[in-house]
C-alpha positions in Angstrom: 0.0 0.0 0.0 1.3 3.5 -0.8 1.1 6.6 1.3 -1.3 8.1 -1.1 -3.7 5.2 -0.5 -3.3 5.4 3.2 -4.3 9.1 3.2 -7.6 8.4 1.5 -8.9 6.2 4.3 -11.5 7.6 6.6 -11.5 7.1 10.4 -13.6 4.1 11.6 -17.3 4.6 11.3 -18.0 3.9 15.0 -19.6 6.5 17.2 -17.3 9.5 17.4 -16.5 10.7 20.9 -13.8 13.2 20.1 -13.6 15.4 17.0 -10.9 18.0 16.3 -11.9 20.3 13.5 -9.2 22.2 11.6 -7.5 23.6 14.7 -4.7 26.1 14.7 -2.5 26.8 17.7 -0.3 29.8 18.3 2.1 30.3 21.2 2.9 33.8 22.5 0.7 35.3 19.8 3.5 34.7 17.3 4.6 31.1 16.9 2.3 28.9 14.8 2.6 25.3 16.0 -0.5 23.5 14.6 -1.7 24.3 11.1 -5.2 23.0 10.5 -5.2 19.7 12.3 -8.3 17.6 12.1 -8.8 14.1 13.5 -11.5 11.8 15.0 -11.4 9.4 17.9 -14.4 7.0 17.8 -15.9 5.6 21.0 -14.2 2.5 22.3 -11.1 2.8 20.0 -7.4 3.5 20.4 -6.1 6.1 18.0 -2.4 6.7 17.7 -1.0 10.2 17.1 2.5 9.7 15.7 5.4 11.9 14.6 8.9 12.9 15.5 9.8 15.1 18.4 8.5 18.6 17.8 5.8 17.5 15.3 3.0 18.9 17.4 1.7 15.8 19.2 1.8 17.2 22.8 0.4 20.5 21.6 -2.5 18.7 20.0 -3.3 16.9 23.3 -3.0 20.1 25.3 -5.3 21.8 22.8 -7.9 19.2 23.5 -7.5 19.2 27.3 -7.4 23.0 27.5 -3.9 23.1 29.1 -2.4 25.5 26.5 -3.2 28.7 28.3 -0.8 27.8 31.1 1.9 27.8 28.5 0.8 31.0 26.7 -0.8 29.0 23.9 -4.2 29.5 22.3 -6.4 27.7 19.8 -7.0 30.5 17.4 -9.0 28.6 14.8 -11.2 25.5 14.6 -13.0 23.6 17.4 -12.8 20.6 19.6 -16.0 18.6 20.2 -16.7 15.7 22.6 -19.9 13.7 22.2 -21.3 16.4 19.9 -20.6 19.4 22.2 -17.9 22.0 21.9 -15.4 21.7 24.8 -12.5 23.9 23.7 -13.7 26.8 26.0 -14.1 24.6 29.2 -11.6 24.7 32.0 -9.5 21.5 32.4 -11.4 20.3 35.5 -14.7 20.8 33.7 -13.5 18.7 30.9 -12.4 16.0 33.4 -16.0 16.0 34.7 -17.2 15.5 31.1 -15.1 12.4 30.9 -11.9 13.5 29.2 -8.5 13.5 31.0 -4.9 13.8 30.0 -2.0 11.8 31.3 0.9 14.1 30.9 4.3 13.3 29.4 6.8 12.7 32.2 4.1 11.2 34.6 4.0 14.3 37.0 3.3 12.2 40.1 3.4 14.0 43.5 6.8 12.9 44.7 6.1 13.5 48.4 2.8 11.5 48.4 2.5 7.7 48.4 1.3 5.9 45.3 -2.1 5.4 46.9 -2.4 9.1 47.9 -1.5 10.0 44.3 -4.3 7.7 43.0 -6.8 9.2 45.4 -6.1 12.7 44.0 -7.5 11.4 40.7 -11.0 11.2 42.2 -11.2 14.8 43.4 -13.8 15.8 40.7 -16.2 13.0 41.6 -18.8 13.0 44.3 -18.1 9.5 45.6 -18.8 7.6 48.8 -16.0 6.0 50.9 -17.2 2.6 49.6 -17.2 3.9 46.0 -13.7 5.2 46.5 -12.5 1.9 47.8 -14.1 0.1 44.8 -12.4 2.5 42.4 -9.0 1.9 44.1 -9.5 -1.9 43.8 -10.2 -1.6 40.1 -6.9 0.3 39.6 -5.1 -2.3 41.7 -6.7 -5.0 39.6 -5.1 -3.6 36.4 -1.9 -2.5 38.2 -1.1 -5.1 40.8 2.4 -3.6 41.3 0.9 -0.4 42.6 -1.0 -2.3 45.3 2.2 -3.9 46.4 4.0 -0.5 46.6 1.0 1.6 47.6 2.6 2.9 50.8 5.8 4.0 49.1 6.4 7.7 48.3 6.1 8.2 44.5 9.5 9.9 44.4 11.2 6.6 45.4 9.5 4.4 42.8 10.7 3.5 39.3 9.7 5.3 36.1 7.4 2.4 35.1 5.6 2.4 38.5 5.2 6.2 38.2 3.7 5.8 34.7 1.3 3.1 36.0 0.4 5.5 38.8 -0.3 8.3 36.4 -2.6 6.2 34.3 -4.2 4.7 37.4 -4.8 8.2 38.8 -6.6 9.1 35.5 -8.7 6.0 35.8 -9.8 7.1 39.3 -11.7 10.0 37.6 -13.8 7.4 35.7 -12.9 8.7 32.3 -14.5 7.9 28.9 -11.5 9.2 27.0 -7.8 9.3 28.1 -5.3 11.4 26.3 -2.0 9.6 26.8 1.2 11.4 26.1 4.4 9.5 25.4 3.8 6.6 27.8 7.0 4.7 26.6 9.4 7.6 27.3 12.4 6.6 29.3 11.1 3.1 30.1 12.6 -0.3 29.5 11.0 -2.3 26.6 9.5 -4.9 28.9 7.8 -2.2 31.0 6.6 -0.5 27.8 5.0 -3.8 26.6 3.3 -4.2 30.0 1.9 -0.7 30.0 0.6 -1.0 26.4 -1.0 -4.3 27.3 -2.8 -2.7 30.2 -4.0 0.2 28.0 -5.5 -2.4 25.6 -7.2 -4.1 28.5 -8.7 -0.9 29.7 -9.9 -0.2 26.2 -11.5 -3.6 25.8 -12.8 -4.3 29.3 -13.7 -0.8 30.5 -14.6 0.7 27.1 -12.2 3.6 27.6 -11.2 5.4 24.4 -7.6 6.5 24.0 -5.8 9.1 21.9 -2.2 8.1 22.3 0.7 10.4 21.3 3.8 8.3 20.8 7.2 8.3 19.1 7.5 4.5 19.4 5.6 4.1 16.1 5.7 0.3 15.8 4.6 -0.3 19.4 1.8 2.2 19.1 0.5 0.8 15.8 0.5 -2.7 17.3 -2.1 -1.7 19.8 -4.0 1.1 18.0 -7.0 0.8 15.7 -6.2 3.9 13.6 -3.4 6.3 13.3 -2.5 9.9 12.3 1.0 11.0 11.5 2.0 14.6 12.2 4.8 16.5 10.6 5.5 20.2 11.3 2.1 20.8 12.8 0.1 19.1 10.0 -1.5 15.7 9.5 0.4 14.3 6.6 -0.9 10.7 6.7 -3.7 8.8 8.3 -5.1 5.3 8.0 -5.9 1.9 9.6 -3.1 1.0 12.1 -2.3 -2.2 10.4 -2.0 -0.5 7.0 0.2 2.2 8.4 2.4 -0.4 10.2 3.2 -2.2 6.9 3.3 0.9 4.7 6.7 1.2 3.0 6.9 5.0 3.3 6.1 4.9 7.0 8.9 2.2 7.5 11.3 4.3 5.5 10.6 7.5 7.4 10.6 6.0 10.9 13.0 3.1 10.6 15.5 4.7 8.2 15.3 1.8 5.7 16.1 3.9 2.7 19.6 3.7 1.2 19.6 7.4 0.9 18.8 8.0 4.6 15.8 9.3 6.3 13.4 11.5 4.3 10.7 14.0 5.0 7.2 13.0 3.8 7.6 15.9 1.4 10.3 13.9 -0.4 8.6 10.5 -0.4 7.6 9.6 -4.0 4.1 8.4 -3.2 3.3 11.1 -0.6 0.1 13.2 -1.2 -1.2 15.5 1.5 -4.9 15.4 1.9 -6.2 18.8 3.1 -9.3 18.7 5.2 -11.4 21.8 5.4 -14.4 22.8 7.5 -17.6 22.6 5.5 
C-alpha cells in the first residue's frame, strides 16, 4: 500500500466521541505550531498520534485538554467537540468532569505523596462515597497489581514504570470515557513499555475507555491502536488503519531509516500526497 492510498482512508465509522476540526494553535501570539489539524477518535477505540519530536503531538493533546493557556498558547481557529458538544472553552477540571482526562508526558506524580495518595487525587472531581472510592481503588489495583504492592511508598522513590502506572491509574480514578495519553513509553525499558501498552489495551476492551495516544515509538503504538494519524511540522500528513500504516513502505522508510539514501521528510517521499481537510 502506498502513502497516497493510506491518506484516503477515513476514520472508523464507529460512534465518534472526540472530533478535532481544523484547529490552529499559536504560542505567545506569534509562533504557529498547529496548522489546520483535524482528527477523530471513535468511541471505544485506540487512536495513535504519531510523529517525530516537535511534530505537534503534545500540543494537540493540550489543545484538547485545554492546558495550553498555562503555557501561553491559544487555539485560534477551529474547534474541539466531545460527544457532539464543543469543549474547547471549558476549564481543564470541567473537561475531566465531562469524561476527558490527559496523562501528561513525564508522569508528573506528586513525589512526596505515596502511590495510593497519588491515586486518590484522581477522584477529586467525583462525588463519591467511601465505599465507592475503595471500589475505584481496587479496580486500579486489579489492572496495576504492582501499585497495590507498593501503595505505601512515596512516589519519588518508585521506578519510572511504576510512576507511569500510577499516572494512568490516577486518571482511571476519575472514571474517564476518554484518556489522552502522552508518550507513555518515554524513558522506560522495553519490557515495561510492553506491559503498559497491554494494560492500555485491557482498559480499552474491558472498561470501554477510548484512547488518543501520542507516541514516538511508532511500531509499538500501531501494534495496539486501531487507527493512526501522522503529524509533521504541525500538520496531519498521513492517516489510516493502524495495520496498513504499520506495513506501509513509506512509514517504515521514514521511521526506521530503511532507505539507502537515509531518512526522508514526507515531502520527499515519492508516493506522498497531502490530503487537506477543510471545514464545511
